[in-house]
N, CA, C and O atoms as a Tripos MOL2 file, in Angstrom:
@<TRIPOS>MOLECULE
protein
  256   255    64     0     0
PROTEIN
NO_CHARGES

@<TRIPOS>ATOM
      1 N           0.8240   -1.1930    0.0000 N.3       1 MET1
      2 CA          0.0000    0.0000    0.0000 C.3       1 MET1
      3 C           0.8710    1.2620    0.0000 C.2       1 MET1
      4 O           0.5150    2.2760   -0.5990 O.2       1 MET1
      5 N           2.0240    1.1780    0.6870 N.am      2 TYR2
      6 CA          2.9250    2.3300    0.7680 C.3       2 TYR2
      7 C           3.3590    2.7860   -0.6240 C.2       2 TYR2
      8 O           3.3330    3.9800   -0.9230 O.2       2 TYR2
      9 N           3.7650    1.8230   -1.4880 N.am      3 LEU3
     10 CA          4.2350    2.1940   -2.8230 C.3       3 LEU3
     11 C           3.1310    2.8210   -3.6500 C.2       3 LEU3
     12 O           3.3840    3.7390   -4.4310 O.2       3 LEU3
     13 N           1.8980    2.3330   -3.4880 N.am      4 PHE4
     14 CA          0.7820    2.8860   -4.2500 C.3       4 PHE4
     15 C           0.5210    4.3320   -3.8360 C.2       4 PHE4
     16 O           0.3070    5.1900   -4.6930 O.2       4 PHE4
     17 N           0.5350    4.6140   -2.5280 N.am      5 LYS5
     18 CA          0.3450    5.9790   -2.0440 C.3       5 LYS5
     19 C           1.4800    6.8810   -2.5330 C.2       5 LYS5
     20 O           1.2570    8.0210   -2.9400 O.2       5 LYS5
     21 N           2.7030    6.3430   -2.4840 N.am      6 LYS6
     22 CA          3.8640    7.0940   -2.9500 C.3       6 LYS6
     23 C           3.7290    7.4100   -4.4460 C.2       6 LYS6
     24 O           4.0620    8.5110   -4.8860 O.2       6 LYS6
     25 N           3.2360    6.4310   -5.2250 N.am      7 PHE7
     26 CA          3.0430    6.6170   -6.6590 C.3       7 PHE7
     27 C           1.9860    7.6960   -6.9270 C.2       7 PHE7
     28 O           2.1900    8.5680   -7.7720 O.2       7 PHE7
     29 N           0.8730    7.6370   -6.2190 N.am      8 LEU8
     30 CA         -0.1870    8.6210   -6.4010 C.3       8 LEU8
     31 C           0.2580   10.0280   -6.0150 C.2       8 LEU8
     32 O          -0.2460   11.0150   -6.5520 O.2       8 LEU8
     33 N           1.1950   10.1130   -5.0900 N.am      9 ALA9
     34 CA          1.7010   11.4110   -4.6550 C.3       9 ALA9
     35 C           2.7700   11.9530   -5.6030 C.2       9 ALA9
     36 O           3.3740   12.9900   -5.3290 O.2       9 ALA9
     37 N           3.0020   11.2630   -6.7040 N.am     10 GLY10
     38 CA          3.9750   11.7390   -7.6880 C.3      10 GLY10
     39 C           5.3110   11.0330   -7.6250 C.2      10 GLY10
     40 O           6.2560   11.4310   -8.3050 O.2      10 GLY10
     41 N           5.4020    9.9910   -6.8190 N.am     11 GLY11
     42 CA          6.6540    9.2410   -6.7130 C.3      11 GLY11
     43 C           6.7510    8.1600   -7.7810 C.2      11 GLY11
     44 O           5.9090    8.0700   -8.6750 O.2      11 GLY11
     45 N           7.7670    7.3630   -7.6750 N.am     12 HIS12
     46 CA          7.9940    6.2850   -8.6180 C.3      12 HIS12
     47 C           7.2390    5.0400   -8.1860 C.2      12 HIS12
     48 O           7.0930    4.7790   -6.9920 O.2      12 HIS12
     49 N           6.7590    4.2700   -9.1590 N.am     13 TRP13
     50 CA          6.0580    3.0200   -8.8670 C.3      13 TRP13
     51 C           7.0350    1.9950   -8.2860 C.2      13 TRP13
     52 O           6.6990    1.2740   -7.3460 O.2      13 TRP13
     53 N           8.2240    1.9350   -8.8400 N.am     14 PHE14
     54 CA          9.2590    1.0320   -8.3430 C.3      14 PHE14
     55 C          10.3510    1.8580   -7.6630 C.2      14 PHE14
     56 O          10.7630    2.8970   -8.1780 O.2      14 PHE14
     57 N          10.8060    1.3970   -6.5240 N.am     15 ASP15
     58 CA         11.8740    2.0820   -5.8080 C.3      15 ASP15
     59 C          13.2010    1.5200   -6.3100 C.2      15 ASP15
     60 O          13.8040    0.6650   -5.6620 O.2      15 ASP15
     61 N          13.6490    2.0040   -7.4640 N.am     16 LEU16
     62 CA         14.8520    1.4700   -8.0870 C.3      16 LEU16
     63 C          16.1130    1.8140   -7.3140 C.2      16 LEU16
     64 O          17.0900    1.0670   -7.3730 O.2      16 LEU16
     65 N          16.1150    2.9230   -6.5940 N.am     17 ASP17
     66 CA         17.2830    3.2540   -5.7720 C.3      17 ASP17
     67 C          17.4790    2.1860   -4.6980 C.2      17 ASP17
     68 O          18.5990    1.7270   -4.4730 O.2      17 ASP17
     69 N          16.3940    1.7910   -4.0370 N.am     18 TRP18
     70 CA         16.4750    0.7420   -3.0280 C.3      18 TRP18
     71 C          16.9300   -0.5680   -3.6600 C.2      18 TRP18
     72 O          17.7830   -1.2620   -3.1070 O.2      18 TRP18
     73 N          16.3670   -0.9050   -4.8100 N.am     19 LEU19
     74 CA         16.7220   -2.1490   -5.4910 C.3      19 LEU19
     75 C          18.2070   -2.1670   -5.8420 C.2      19 LEU19
     76 O          18.8790   -3.1780   -5.6380 O.2      19 LEU19
     77 N          18.7140   -1.0780   -6.3570 N.am     20 TRP20
     78 CA         20.1360   -0.9890   -6.7180 C.3      20 TRP20
     79 C          21.0070   -1.1330   -5.4750 C.2      20 TRP20
     80 O          21.9740   -1.8950   -5.4780 O.2      20 TRP20
     81 N          20.6670   -0.3980   -4.4070 N.am     21 ASP21
     82 CA         21.4580   -0.4520   -3.1680 C.3      21 ASP21
     83 C          21.4770   -1.8470   -2.5690 C.2      21 ASP21
     84 O          22.5420   -2.3280   -2.1820 O.2      21 ASP21
     85 N          20.3390   -2.5100   -2.4800 N.am     22 ILE22
     86 CA         20.2610   -3.8280   -1.8640 C.3      22 ILE22
     87 C          20.9860   -4.8650   -2.7240 C.2      22 ILE22
     88 O          21.5840   -5.8020   -2.1960 O.2      22 ILE22
     89 N          20.9320   -4.6980   -4.0320 N.am     23 THR23
     90 CA         21.6340   -5.6180   -4.9220 C.3      23 THR23
     91 C          23.1400   -5.4970   -4.7330 C.2      23 THR23
     92 O          23.8450   -6.5040   -4.6630 O.2      23 THR23
     93 N          23.6300   -4.2710   -4.6490 N.am     24 ILE24
     94 CA         25.0650   -4.0390   -4.4480 C.3      24 ILE24
     95 C          25.5160   -4.6360   -3.1130 C.2      24 ILE24
     96 O          26.5870   -5.2370   -3.0370 O.2      24 ILE24
     97 N          24.7090   -4.4740   -2.0620 N.am     25 LYS25
     98 CA         25.0950   -4.9450   -0.7340 C.3      25 LYS25
     99 C          24.9730   -6.4540   -0.5690 C.2      25 LYS25
    100 O          25.8330   -7.0730    0.0580 O.2      25 LYS25
    101 N          23.9190   -7.0590   -1.1200 N.am     26 GLU26
    102 CA         23.6360   -8.4650   -0.8260 C.3      26 GLU26
    103 C          24.0060   -9.4360   -1.9430 C.2      26 GLU26
    104 O          24.2350  -10.6160   -1.6780 O.2      26 GLU26
    105 N          24.0680   -8.9700   -3.1620 N.am     27 ILE27
    106 CA         24.3610   -9.8690   -4.2890 C.3      27 ILE27
    107 C          25.4980   -9.2480   -5.0970 C.2      27 ILE27
    108 O          25.3370   -8.9250   -6.2740 O.2      27 ILE27
    109 N          26.6250   -9.0920   -4.4560 N.am     28 ARG28
    110 CA         27.7680   -8.4310   -5.0940 C.3      28 ARG28
    111 C          28.2660   -9.2370   -6.2930 C.2      28 ARG28
    112 O          28.4420  -10.4520   -6.2010 O.2      28 ARG28
    113 N          28.4860   -8.5680   -7.3960 N.am     29 LEU29
    114 CA         28.9740   -9.1950   -8.6130 C.3      29 LEU29
    115 C          30.4580   -9.5170   -8.4760 C.2      29 LEU29
    116 O          31.2410   -8.6670   -8.0520 O.2      29 LEU29
    117 N          30.8480  -10.7320   -8.8310 N.am     30 ASP30
    118 CA         32.2500  -11.1430   -8.8160 C.3      30 ASP30
    119 C          32.8870  -10.6250  -10.1080 C.2      30 ASP30
    120 O          32.8240  -11.2770  -11.1500 O.2      30 ASP30
    121 N          33.4980   -9.4470  -10.0210 N.am     31 LEU31
    122 CA         34.0480   -8.8020  -11.2210 C.3      31 LEU31
    123 C          35.1940   -9.5830  -11.8380 C.2      31 LEU31
    124 O          35.3790   -9.5270  -13.0540 O.2      31 LEU31
    125 N          35.9700  -10.3100  -11.0440 N.am     32 GLU32
    126 CA         37.0600  -11.1190  -11.5890 C.3      32 GLU32
    127 C          36.4950  -12.2440  -12.4520 C.2      32 GLU32
    128 O          36.9710  -12.4750  -13.5630 O.2      32 GLU32
    129 N          35.4890  -12.9390  -11.9460 N.am     33 ALA33
    130 CA         34.8610  -14.0100  -12.7190 C.3      33 ALA33
    131 C          34.1800  -13.4390  -13.9590 C.2      33 ALA33
    132 O          34.2200  -14.0500  -15.0270 O.2      33 ALA33
    133 N          33.5540  -12.2670  -13.8230 N.am     34 PHE34
    134 CA         32.9070  -11.6240  -14.9670 C.3      34 PHE34
    135 C          33.9280  -11.2840  -16.0510 C.2      34 PHE34
    136 O          33.6810  -11.5110  -17.2360 O.2      34 PHE34
    137 N          35.0670  -10.7430  -15.6460 N.am     35 THR35
    138 CA         36.1080  -10.3580  -16.6070 C.3      35 THR35
    139 C          36.6440  -11.5710  -17.3590 C.2      35 THR35
    140 O          36.9910  -11.4610  -18.5350 O.2      35 THR35
    141 N          36.7170  -12.7190  -16.7030 N.am     36 ASN36
    142 CA         37.2440  -13.9340  -17.3360 C.3      36 ASN36
    143 C          36.2060  -14.6910  -18.1570 C.2      36 ASN36
    144 O          36.5380  -15.6880  -18.7980 O.2      36 ASN36
    145 N          34.9660  -14.2390  -18.1480 N.am     37 GLN37
    146 CA         33.8990  -14.8970  -18.8960 C.3      37 GLN37
    147 C          34.0680  -14.6040  -20.3880 C.2      37 GLN37
    148 O          34.1750  -13.4360  -20.7620 O.2      37 GLN37
    149 N          34.0950  -15.6350  -21.2610 N.am     38 PRO38
    150 CA         34.3160  -15.3950  -22.6880 C.3      38 PRO38
    151 C          33.0750  -14.8860  -23.4330 C.2      38 PRO38
    152 O          33.1990  -14.3690  -24.5430 O.2      38 PRO38
    153 N          31.9000  -15.0230  -22.8510 N.am     39 ILE39
    154 CA         30.6630  -14.6080  -23.5210 C.3      39 ILE39
    155 C          30.3400  -13.1660  -23.1180 C.2      39 ILE39
    156 O          30.2480  -12.8760  -21.9250 O.2      39 ILE39
    157 N          30.1680  -12.2580  -24.0810 N.am     40 PRO40
    158 CA         29.8900  -10.8610  -23.7300 C.3      40 PRO40
    159 C          28.4760  -10.7010  -23.1520 C.2      40 PRO40
    160 O          27.5570  -11.4460  -23.4910 O.2      40 PRO40
    161 N          28.3380   -9.7180  -22.2810 N.am     41 LEU41
    162 CA         27.0480   -9.3830  -21.6960 C.3      41 LEU41
    163 C          26.6620   -7.9990  -22.1820 C.2      41 LEU41
    164 O          27.4520   -7.0600  -22.0900 O.2      41 LEU41
    165 N          25.4470   -7.8730  -22.7000 N.am     42 TYR42
    166 CA         24.9370   -6.5850  -23.1430 C.3      42 TYR42
    167 C          23.7740   -6.1770  -22.2590 C.2      42 TYR42
    168 O          22.9180   -6.9930  -21.9180 O.2      42 TYR42
    169 N          23.7550   -4.9180  -21.8970 N.am     43 ILE43
    170 CA         22.6890   -4.3500  -21.0910 C.3      43 ILE43
    171 C          21.8370   -3.4980  -22.0240 C.2      43 ILE43
    172 O          22.3580   -2.7290  -22.8310 O.2      43 ILE43
    173 N          20.5330   -3.6440  -21.9040 N.am     44 VAL44
    174 CA         19.6260   -2.8810  -22.7610 C.3      44 VAL44
    175 C          18.9960   -1.7680  -21.9300 C.2      44 VAL44
    176 O          18.4550   -2.0080  -20.8510 O.2      44 VAL44
    177 N          19.0760   -0.5570  -22.4520 N.am     45 ALA45
    178 CA         18.4550    0.6040  -21.8190 C.3      45 ALA45
    179 C          17.5560    1.2690  -22.8620 C.2      45 ALA45
    180 O          17.6080    0.9270  -24.0430 O.2      45 ALA45
    181 N          16.7550    2.1950  -22.4300 N.am     46 THR46
    182 CA         15.8760    2.9210  -23.3370 C.3      46 THR46
    183 C          16.4010    4.3350  -23.5330 C.2      46 THR46
    184 O          16.6690    5.0470  -22.5660 O.2      46 THR46
    185 N          16.5450    4.7340  -24.7860 N.am     47 LYS47
    186 CA         16.9770    6.0960  -25.0990 C.3      47 LYS47
    187 C          15.7630    7.0130  -24.9450 C.2      47 LYS47
    188 O          14.7580    6.8420  -25.6350 O.2      47 LYS47
    189 N          15.8600    7.9720  -24.0510 N.am     48 VAL48
    190 CA         14.7210    8.8160  -23.7120 C.3      48 VAL48
    191 C          14.2130    9.5960  -24.9210 C.2      48 VAL48
    192 O          13.0020    9.7180  -25.1030 O.2      48 VAL48
    193 N          15.1020   10.1190  -25.7430 N.am     49 SER49
    194 CA         14.6860   10.9860  -26.8550 C.3      49 SER49
    195 C          13.9240   10.2420  -27.9500 C.2      49 SER49
    196 O          13.1030   10.8440  -28.6430 O.2      49 SER49
    197 N          14.1840    8.9360  -28.1190 N.am     50 THR50
    198 CA         13.5250    8.1930  -29.1900 C.3      50 THR50
    199 C          12.6230    7.0700  -28.6880 C.2      50 THR50
    200 O          11.7340    6.6150  -29.4070 O.2      50 THR50
    201 N          12.8480    6.6300  -27.4680 N.am     51 GLY51
    202 CA         12.1030    5.4860  -26.9520 C.3      51 GLY51
    203 C          12.6480    4.1620  -27.4500 C.2      51 GLY51
    204 O          12.1060    3.1030  -27.1340 O.2      51 GLY51
    205 N          13.7150    4.2160  -28.2260 N.am     52 GLY52
    206 CA         14.3120    3.0070  -28.7870 C.3      52 GLY52
    207 C          15.3480    2.4000  -27.8580 C.2      52 GLY52
    208 O          15.7710    3.0240  -26.8850 O.2      52 GLY52
    209 N          15.7500    1.1760  -28.1700 N.am     53 PRO53
    210 CA         16.7300    0.4960  -27.3250 C.3      53 PRO53
    211 C          18.1540    0.9910  -27.5740 C.2      53 PRO53
    212 O          18.5020    1.4180  -28.6750 O.2      53 PRO53
    213 N          18.9550    0.9200  -26.5300 N.am     54 VAL54
    214 CA         20.3880    1.1970  -26.6100 C.3      54 VAL54
    215 C          21.0780   -0.0070  -25.9930 C.2      54 VAL54
    216 O          20.7780   -0.3820  -24.8600 O.2      54 VAL54
    217 N          21.9950   -0.6120  -26.7260 N.am     55 TYR55
    218 CA         22.7020   -1.8030  -26.2600 C.3      55 TYR55
    219 C          24.0960   -1.4030  -25.7910 C.2      55 TYR55
    220 O          24.8870   -0.8530  -26.5580 O.2      55 TYR55
    221 N          24.3860   -1.6840  -24.5280 N.am     56 ILE56
    222 CA         25.6570   -1.3170  -23.9340 C.3      56 ILE56
    223 C          26.4020   -2.5740  -23.5490 C.2      56 ILE56
    224 O          25.8860   -3.3990  -22.7960 O.2      56 ILE56
    225 N          27.6220   -2.7310  -24.0640 N.am     57 LYS57
    226 CA         28.4270   -3.8850  -23.6890 C.3      57 LYS57
    227 C          28.9420   -3.6890  -22.2730 C.2      57 LYS57
    228 O          29.6190   -2.7010  -21.9900 O.2      57 LYS57
    229 N          28.6330   -4.6070  -21.3950 N.am     58 ALA58
    230 CA         29.0450   -4.5240  -19.9900 C.3      58 ALA58
    231 C          30.5360   -4.8080  -19.8650 C.2      58 ALA58
    232 O          31.0650   -5.7380  -20.4730 O.2      58 ALA58
    233 N          31.1900   -3.9890  -19.0670 N.am     59 THR59
    234 CA         32.6030   -4.1930  -18.7430 C.3      59 THR59
    235 C          32.7480   -4.1000  -17.2240 C.2      59 THR59
    236 O          31.8470   -3.6130  -16.5400 O.2      59 THR59
    237 N          33.8530   -4.5550  -16.7120 N.am     60 SER60
    238 CA         34.0460   -4.4590  -15.2620 C.3      60 SER60
    239 C          34.0910   -2.9930  -14.8260 C.2      60 SER60
    240 O          33.7570   -2.6880  -13.6810 O.2      60 SER60
    241 N          34.4900   -2.0910  -15.7020 N.am     61 GLU61
    242 CA         34.5500   -0.6660  -15.3610 C.3      61 GLU61
    243 C          33.1600   -0.0420  -15.2690 C.2      61 GLU61
    244 O          32.9060    0.7520  -14.3630 O.2      61 GLU61
    245 N          32.2520   -0.3850  -16.1900 N.am     62 ASN62
    246 CA         30.9400    0.2620  -16.1440 C.3      62 ASN62
    247 C          29.9200   -0.4990  -15.2840 C.2      62 ASN62
    248 O          28.7630   -0.0890  -15.2000 O.2      62 ASN62
    249 N          30.3320   -1.5890  -14.6500 N.am     63 LEU63
    250 CA         29.4520   -2.3090  -13.7340 C.3      63 LEU63
    251 C          29.7560   -1.9890  -12.2720 C.2      63 LEU63
    252 O          29.0010   -2.3940  -11.3890 O.2      63 LEU63
    253 N          30.8290   -1.2830  -12.0040 N.am     64 GLU64
    254 CA         31.1810   -0.9560  -10.6090 C.3      64 GLU64
    255 C          30.3030    0.1200  -10.0670 C.2      64 GLU64
    256 O          30.4570    0.5190   -8.9130 O.2      64 GLU64
@<TRIPOS>BOND
     1     1     2 1
     2     2     3 1
     3     3     4 2
     4     3     5 am
     5     5     6 1
     6     6     7 1
     7     7     8 2
     8     7     9 am
     9     9    10 1
    10    10    11 1
    11    11    12 2
    12    11    13 am
    13    13    14 1
    14    14    15 1
    15    15    16 2
    16    15    17 am
    17    17    18 1
    18    18    19 1
    19    19    20 2
    20    19    21 am
    21    21    22 1
    22    22    23 1
    23    23    24 2
    24    23    25 am
    25    25    26 1
    26    26    27 1
    27    27    28 2
    28    27    29 am
    29    29    30 1
    30    30    31 1
    31    31    32 2
    32    31    33 am
    33    33    34 1
    34    34    35 1
    35    35    36 2
    36    35    37 am
    37    37    38 1
    38    38    39 1
    39    39    40 2
    40    39    41 am
    41    41    42 1
    42    42    43 1
    43    43    44 2
    44    43    45 am
    45    45    46 1
    46    46    47 1
    47    47    48 2
    48    47    49 am
    49    49    50 1
    50    50    51 1
    51    51    52 2
    52    51    53 am
    53    53    54 1
    54    54    55 1
    55    55    56 2
    56    55    57 am
    57    57    58 1
    58    58    59 1
    59    59    60 2
    60    59    61 am
    61    61    62 1
    62    62    63 1
    63    63    64 2
    64    63    65 am
    65    65    66 1
    66    66    67 1
    67    67    68 2
    68    67    69 am
    69    69    70 1
    70    70    71 1
    71    71    72 2
    72    71    73 am
    73    73    74 1
    74    74    75 1
    75    75    76 2
    76    75    77 am
    77    77    78 1
    78    78    79 1
    79    79    80 2
    80    79    81 am
    81    81    82 1
    82    82    83 1
    83    83    84 2
    84    83    85 am
    85    85    86 1
    86    86    87 1
    87    87    88 2
    88    87    89 am
    89    89    90 1
    90    90    91 1
    91    91    92 2
    92    91    93 am
    93    93    94 1
    94    94    95 1
    95    95    96 2
    96    95    97 am
    97    97    98 1
    98    98    99 1
    99    99   100 2
   100    99   101 am
   101   101   102 1
   102   102   103 1
   103   103   104 2
   104   103   105 am
   105   105   106 1
   106   106   107 1
   107   107   108 2
   108   107   109 am
   109   109   110 1
   110   110   111 1
   111   111   112 2
   112   111   113 am
   113   113   114 1
   114   114   115 1
   115   115   116 2
   116   115   117 am
   117   117   118 1
   118   118   119 1
   119   119   120 2
   120   119   121 am
   121   121   122 1
   122   122   123 1
   123   123   124 2
   124   123   125 am
   125   125   126 1
   126   126   127 1
   127   127   128 2
   128   127   129 am
   129   129   130 1
   130   130   131 1
   131   131   132 2
   132   131   133 am
   133   133   134 1
   134   134   135 1
   135   135   136 2
   136   135   137 am
   137   137   138 1
   138   138   139 1
   139   139   140 2
   140   139   141 am
   141   141   142 1
   142   142   143 1
   143   143   144 2
   144   143   145 am
   145   145   146 1
   146   146   147 1
   147   147   148 2
   148   147   149 am
   149   149   150 1
   150   150   151 1
   151   151   152 2
   152   151   153 am
   153   153   154 1
   154   154   155 1
   155   155   156 2
   156   155   157 am
   157   157   158 1
   158   158   159 1
   159   159   160 2
   160   159   161 am
   161   161   162 1
   162   162   163 1
   163   163   164 2
   164   163   165 am
   165   165   166 1
   166   166   167 1
   167   167   168 2
   168   167   169 am
   169   169   170 1
   170   170   171 1
   171   171   172 2
   172   171   173 am
   173   173   174 1
   174   174   175 1
   175   175   176 2
   176   175   177 am
   177   177   178 1
   178   178   179 1
   179   179   180 2
   180   179   181 am
   181   181   182 1
   182   182   183 1
   183   183   184 2
   184   183   185 am
   185   185   186 1
   186   186   187 1
   187   187   188 2
   188   187   189 am
   189   189   190 1
   190   190   191 1
   191   191   192 2
   192   191   193 am
   193   193   194 1
   194   194   195 1
   195   195   196 2
   196   195   197 am
   197   197   198 1
   198   198   199 1
   199   199   200 2
   200   199   201 am
   201   201   202 1
   202   202   203 1
   203   203   204 2
   204   203   205 am
   205   205   206 1
   206   206   207 1
   207   207   208 2
   208   207   209 am
   209   209   210 1
   210   210   211 1
   211   211   212 2
   212   211   213 am
   213   213   214 1
   214   214   215 1
   215   215   216 2
   216   215   217 am
   217   217   218 1
   218   218   219 1
   219   219   220 2
   220   219   221 am
   221   221   222 1
   222   222   223 1
   223   223   224 2
   224   223   225 am
   225   225   226 1
   226   226   227 1
   227   227   228 2
   228   227   229 am
   229   229   230 1
   230   230   231 1
   231   231   232 2
   232   231   233 am
   233   233   234 1
   234   234   235 1
   235   235   236 2
   236   235   237 am
   237   237   238 1
   238   238   239 1
   239   239   240 2
   240   239   241 am
   241   241   242 1
   242   242   243 1
   243   243   244 2
   244   243   245 am
   245   245   246 1
   246   246   247 1
   247   247   248 2
   248   247   249 am
   249   249   250 1
   250   250   251 1
   251   251   252 2
   252   251   253 am
   253   253   254 1
   254   254   255 1
   255   255   256 2
@<TRIPOS>SUBSTRUCTURE
     1 MET1         2 RESIDUE 1 A MET
     2 TYR2         6 RESIDUE 1 A TYR
     3 LEU3        10 RESIDUE 1 A LEU
     4 PHE4        14 RESIDUE 1 A PHE
     5 LYS5        18 RESIDUE 1 A LYS
     6 LYS6        22 RESIDUE 1 A LYS
     7 PHE7        26 RESIDUE 1 A PHE
     8 LEU8        30 RESIDUE 1 A LEU
     9 ALA9        34 RESIDUE 1 A ALA
    10 GLY10       38 RESIDUE 1 A GLY
    11 GLY11       42 RESIDUE 1 A GLY
    12 HIS12       46 RESIDUE 1 A HIS
    13 TRP13       50 RESIDUE 1 A TRP
    14 PHE14       54 RESIDUE 1 A PHE
    15 ASP15       58 RESIDUE 1 A ASP
    16 LEU16       62 RESIDUE 1 A LEU
    17 ASP17       66 RESIDUE 1 A ASP
    18 TRP18       70 RESIDUE 1 A TRP
    19 LEU19       74 RESIDUE 1 A LEU
    20 TRP20       78 RESIDUE 1 A TRP
    21 ASP21       82 RESIDUE 1 A ASP
    22 ILE22       86 RESIDUE 1 A ILE
    23 THR23       90 RESIDUE 1 A THR
    24 ILE24       94 RESIDUE 1 A ILE
    25 LYS25       98 RESIDUE 1 A LYS
    26 GLU26      102 RESIDUE 1 A GLU
    27 ILE27      106 RESIDUE 1 A ILE
    28 ARG28      110 RESIDUE 1 A ARG
    29 LEU29      114 RESIDUE 1 A LEU
    30 ASP30      118 RESIDUE 1 A ASP
    31 LEU31      122 RESIDUE 1 A LEU
    32 GLU32      126 RESIDUE 1 A GLU
    33 ALA33      130 RESIDUE 1 A ALA
    34 PHE34      134 RESIDUE 1 A PHE
    35 THR35      138 RESIDUE 1 A THR
    36 ASN36      142 RESIDUE 1 A ASN
    37 GLN37      146 RESIDUE 1 A GLN
    38 PRO38      150 RESIDUE 1 A PRO
    39 ILE39      154 RESIDUE 1 A ILE
    40 PRO40      158 RESIDUE 1 A PRO
    41 LEU41      162 RESIDUE 1 A LEU
    42 TYR42      166 RESIDUE 1 A TYR
    43 ILE43      170 RESIDUE 1 A ILE
    44 VAL44      174 RESIDUE 1 A VAL
    45 ALA45      178 RESIDUE 1 A ALA
    46 THR46      182 RESIDUE 1 A THR
    47 LYS47      186 RESIDUE 1 A LYS
    48 VAL48      190 RESIDUE 1 A VAL
    49 SER49      194 RESIDUE 1 A SER
    50 THR50      198 RESIDUE 1 A THR
    51 GLY51      202 RESIDUE 1 A GLY
    52 GLY52      206 RESIDUE 1 A GLY
    53 PRO53      210 RESIDUE 1 A PRO
    54 VAL54      214 RESIDUE 1 A VAL
    55 TYR55      218 RESIDUE 1 A TYR
    56 ILE56      222 RESIDUE 1 A ILE
    57 LYS57      226 RESIDUE 1 A LYS
    58 ALA58      230 RESIDUE 1 A ALA
    59 THR59      234 RESIDUE 1 A THR
    60 SER60      238 RESIDUE 1 A SER
    61 GLU61      242 RESIDUE 1 A GLU
    62 ASN62      246 RESIDUE 1 A ASN
    63 LEU63      250 RESIDUE 1 A LEU
    64 GLU64      254 RESIDUE 1 A GLU
């Protein structure tokens, strides 16, 4: 109910800041294992100006 009230008051439906923080603290990515992985990982984001997808190749530098 809290999130719904927060959303109606002009807040975000999903608390992505909390999700990001808890993920960093509890499910830390093993960057060494990631760097040694031979299969590339791409992250998909949405370009605000067009609404289209943007594909970003994940690296240990941009995942920290």
